N, C-alpha and C positions, 0 to 999 in steps of 0.2 A: 337197897334202892336209895338214891340221893334225890331229895326234893330241892329244886332250885327256887329261891325266892327272888322275884324280879323287883327292881326298885320302883317305887311309886313315882309317877311323873315322867317315866321313860317312854311313854306311848304317844304317838302322834296320829292325828286324823288329817288326811290331805284331801281336799275337795276341789272341784272345778277342773278336773282333768278332762281334756277333750276326748270324746269317745272314739273317734276314728283317726286320731293323730298317731303317727308311728312312734312318737316320743313317749306315748303312754304305754310303756311296757314294764314288766318287773325289772328287767336289766337296767333300763333307763332310770327308774326311780331309785333303785339300789345304788347306781353310780352317782346320782345327784346327791343323795342323802348320806352316803357312807363317808364322805369327806369329813363329817362331823364326829364320827366315832363308830364303834362296832354296832352292827345291826343284827339283831336276833331274828327278825322276820319282817317280810313285806307281804302284805295281802292286798293285791289289786283285784277288786271285784269286777268281774266281766259278765256280760250278757251272753245269751245262747249263741249269738252270732260272732262271739269272740272279741267284740269291742268293749272297751272300758265302760263301767257304769258311772264313771266320773268321780270315783273316790277310792282311797286306799288307806290302809292302816300300816304304820311302821312301829316296830318295837326296838328301841335302842338298849344298849347294855347299861347306860347311865342316864340319870335325869339331866345332868349337865350337857351331855351330847344332844339330847332331844331339845333342850332349851336353846342351844346354840343353832341347831338346824332350823328351829321355828323362827328364831330371831332373824336369821339370814335369808331364809327362803319364803317366808310369808310375803305375799304380794309380788312375787317374782313371776316371770313369764316362762311357761313351758309349752312349746308347740302352739303359741298364739293365745293361750289361756292364762289368766292371772290366778296363780295358785293361792289357796287359802289353807294355811297350816295351823292346826290347833291341837291343844292337848286333849287327850280323852282318858 
């Protein structure tokens, strides 16, 4: 069994996603953020009705990719909402 160690600083927390916006999907977030590097996971939290709970977690393969995504996408607009992108 191989245990993979993930780099520190490669995780992002994205908040202020609009709950009923069609842009707030796994595919849309992956497409938006994958321009900056390989993404290991996207976790979009959804309510029982299927709408976004307004936040998601992304895990990049490198700290540098996460930092670049944060720098470029923090305070950008997605579906009418201003995204807040932070490290976690």
